[in-house]
N, C-alpha and C positions, 0 to 999 in steps of 0.2 A: 504493500500500500504506500510506503514512503515514496517510491519512485513511479507511482502509477501514472502521473501526468506526463512524464517524459517517455516512459515505456510505450505509451500510446502513439508516439511519433514514429513514422515509418523509418526515420533515420536512426532511431534508437532500438526500440523493441527489446525483447528479453536478451537477445544475443549482444546487443549494444550495451545494455546495462551490465552484462557480465564482463565486457571489455573494460568498462569503467572500473569495475570492482577489481580487476586484475592489474590496473594501471597504477603507476607511481609518479608523483610530481614533486620536485624540489622548488620551493619558493625562496628566493634570495632577497631578503628584506621584508619585514612585516610592517610596512608603513602605508602610505596613501594608496599605493598600487597593490601591495601584497595583501592588505586586509580584505578588500572586496573580492579579490581573486580567490583567496583562501576560503572565504565564506561560501562562494558559489561552487567551488570545486568540492568542498566537503558536503555541501547540500546535494550535489549531483551524484555523490557516492563513489568518488575516486577511492580506490582501496587503501592507498598509503600516501600521505602528505608529509614532506619534510619542510621544516621552517628553520632558516638560519638567520640570526640577527643577534647582535650583542648590545643593542640600545635598550633604554628603559623608557617607560611611558611618561611623557611630559604633558603639561597642560596645553601647550601649543599643538599637540598632535590631535586633540580630540575633535576638532572641527572637520577633519577629513578621515581620520582613522577610527571609524565608528564601531570597530570591533571592541574598542576600549572605552572605559568610563572613568569618572572622577575617582572612584574607589581604587583604581588601578595605578594611580600616579606613583611614580618611583619604582614600580615593579618591572622586572625584565619582560620585554615584550613577548618573547617566545613562550614563557611559562603562562602568561595571561592568555595568550592566543590559543595555546593548546587546551586550556581549561574551557574557554568559551566555545571553541570549535567542537570539542567533544560533547558539550551540552547540546549543540546543534545536531550532531550525528555521531552517536557512540560506536557505530559500526566501522568508522574510518580509523585506521591506525595512523597516529601522528607522531613523528620523530621531531625532536627539537635539538638545535645546536646553538648554544649561547656563546658564540664566537664569531669573529669576523671571517669573511671569505678571504682566502689568501692563496698565494702561489703554492704553498705547501699542502693545503687541504682540498683545493678546488677539484682537481681531476679525480681524486679518490671518492669524494662526495658525489660527484656527478655520475660516476659509474654505478651508483646505487639506485638511480632513478631513471625513468624512461624519458621524461621531459623536464627541462629547466625553465622556470618562469622568473624573469628579472623584475624585481621590485625596487631597484636601487635608483639613486639620483646623482651618481657621479660617473664621469667618463672612465676612469681607470678601472673601476669594478666591472663596467660593461665590457671593456676590452678583455679583462681577466675571464669573465664568463664566456665570452666568445671563444677565446683561445682554448680554454679547458673543454668547452663543448666540441670543438674540432677534434681535439685529442681523444676525448671520450666517445666521440661519434654520437653525440646527443643533439637533438633539436632544442632551440630555446626561443621563448616568446618574449619579445622586447617591447618596452614602452618607455616613453620619455615625456616630460611635462615642461612647458615654459609658459608661465602666466596662464592665459586662457586657452592655450593651444596644446595639443598633444599629438604624438605620433606612435604608431604601432607597426610591428612587422614580426615575421618568423624567420629566424636564421638557422643555417646549417641543417635544413630539412630536405631529405632526399636529394642530396648533392646540390642543393641550392646555394645562393649567395650567403656570405657571412657578413657580420657587422663591419669587418675591415674592408669589405668590398664597397660598402656605403661610405664609411669614414676611415680611409687609410691612415689619417693623421688626426690628432686631437688638438684642441686649443689649450692654452695654458690654464685658463680659468674655468672652473666648474660653475654651472648655473643651477642653483637649487631653489626650492620653495622658500627657504629662509631669506634669501637675498631678494627674490623677485615677487614673492607673494603668490597665492593660488586660491581659487575658490575650491572648497572641499569637494564639490561635485566633479571637478575635472579629473583628478586621479581616480575617483570612484567610477566614472564612466570608462576610463582607460583600463583600469584593473578588471572591470567586468568584461570588457572586450578581450583582454588577455585570457581570462578564463574561458571565453567562448572559443578562442583559437586552440586552446589546449583540448577542449572537448571535441572539436572538429578533427584534430590530429588523431586522437584516440579512436573516434568513431569512423574515421575515414569518410567524413561527410562534408559537403559544402566546398567552398573555394578557400583554401588556406592562403594566408598572406605571405607565403614564401615568394621571394623575388619582387615583392611590392611593399611600398611604404605608404601606409594610410595616414593622412594628416587630417585633423579635425580642429575646428575652432568652436568652442562652446558658446561664445557670445553671438557670433554670426550665424551659427547653425550650419555653416558650410563645411564640406569635406572634399578631399581629392585623393587620388592614388597615383603615386609615382613609381615608375619601373626602376628596379635595382639591377644593374648589370653585374654579372659575376666576374670577379677578378681572380682567376685561378692562381695567379702568382702569390696573392695575399694568403690564400688558404694553404698553399704548398709551403710557404715560408714558416707557418706555424707547425705544420706536420714535420718539417725538417729541423726546426730550431727549438720547438717546445713553446711554452708560454713566454711571450715577450712583454715584460712589465712596462706599463705606461706610468712613468714617474717623472715629475718635473721638479728640479731642485733650483732654488734661488738663494741669494744672500740678502741679509738685511742691509739697509743703506747706512745705518748708524750703529757701528759695532761698539760704541762706548756705553750703550745702555743695556740693561738686562730685561729680557722678555720672558713672558710665560705664554706658551702656545697651548690653548685648551682644545684645539680641533682634534677630531678622531684621526686615527693613523691613515685612513684612506683618503683624507682630504688634501687637495693639491692647491698651490704648489707647496712642496716640502721645503723647509728652511735648513740650510747647511751652516750652522754657526754654534760655537760653544757658548755664545751669549744668549741662547734660546733654550729655556727649560721647557721640555715637551711633556705635558701631563694631560692626556685626553680627559674631557669632561666626565666621561663614564668612569674614570679611575680617580677623580679628584679627591673625593672624601677619604679614600684610603692612602693618599700620598701627600697630605697637607704638610707633613713634617719636612718635605723636600723643598718647600717654598720659603726662602729667606724672609725675615722680617726687618733686617737691618739695612736693606738697600731698596731704593725705589725700583719698582717693576712695572713694566708696561704689559698689560694682558690683552691678547688678541685672539680672534677667531676668524671666520671667513668674512663676516660682514660687520662685526662690532656689536651685534645684538646679544649673543650668548655671553660674550666676554663682559659686557656691561652687567648682566645679571650675576655673573660670578664675582665681579668686583664688589658689588653691593652685598652679596651674600657673605663673602669672606670678611668683609669689614664689619658687618652687623653681628655675625655669629661666632667669628673666630679671631676677632681683634687684629685683622690685617689692615693697618692704616697706611701701608706703603704701596698700594696698588692703584694703577690708573688705567682706565680703559682706552684702547686704541679705536677711536671712532673711524668707521669706514673699513675696518678689518685689515687683513694681511696685505692686500694690494697697495696699501698706503705706506708700508714700511719696507718694501723690498726694492732692489735695484731693477730697473728696466720694466 
């Protein structure tokens, strides 16, 4: 009875429902994209879902990550998500990995699942997902958000194009919701569309977005599809060389000052300087003793918003009176 409404569809039926039950999907990032995708895939009866994320629920998540609620603030996303999703469908097996995706773990993790779904918001992780999927011979469902616009595609599917065929090179700066803002419905729509692509792949139904990039604008209601040309040399490069990390290193413009970088390890550009203390926000409470109180420290993140909150918090609760926020974020303090 749980799946009665979708089993009635000719594209599903009892045999299709069994395909869903036998399938496994790894969702990388339980955020604005990953939350709706996970909810619909669990609801559809995917047999096994993996969730990898090492972030914790924050108040700014709630307007778009509607899997979470106020009572979940401060808790690890993967643990909360597993609990909520199992309440939705106890028949689905849910694996959780409270860790960042990395060069060291990506290929092995991907080997455990049939399809990879990308719920991330930074370029370097998308390249990592792509390269690991090529090596593990797994398809992955991609989506990306910029303000009121979104894009979605399927890469590495049945010898189709890869992410590097579309974007052989990256820009230096990541563009995330923190810097640009986003309506909560935008990742909700894109994440739901990602779930639809996963279901189509498993069921062998419909037209899968392999070789095509679908662009949508939430405010105008317009969409278009662009053709992606396969660049065999980009795919062969990964097969021959393995994962090629996308990492951009810069130096700060004023080496006389001391800095605290609270960005997570995946955020770019990375700073090469012994004058920068790197403590990700997710580790801050456990590493307060590493922050000097005798010297003035400039605290920065990607845009200046998280770092401002950190400065205010450390001053109010831990008596750090030597911290100053870097307005405008990392781009204001690096060379070039």
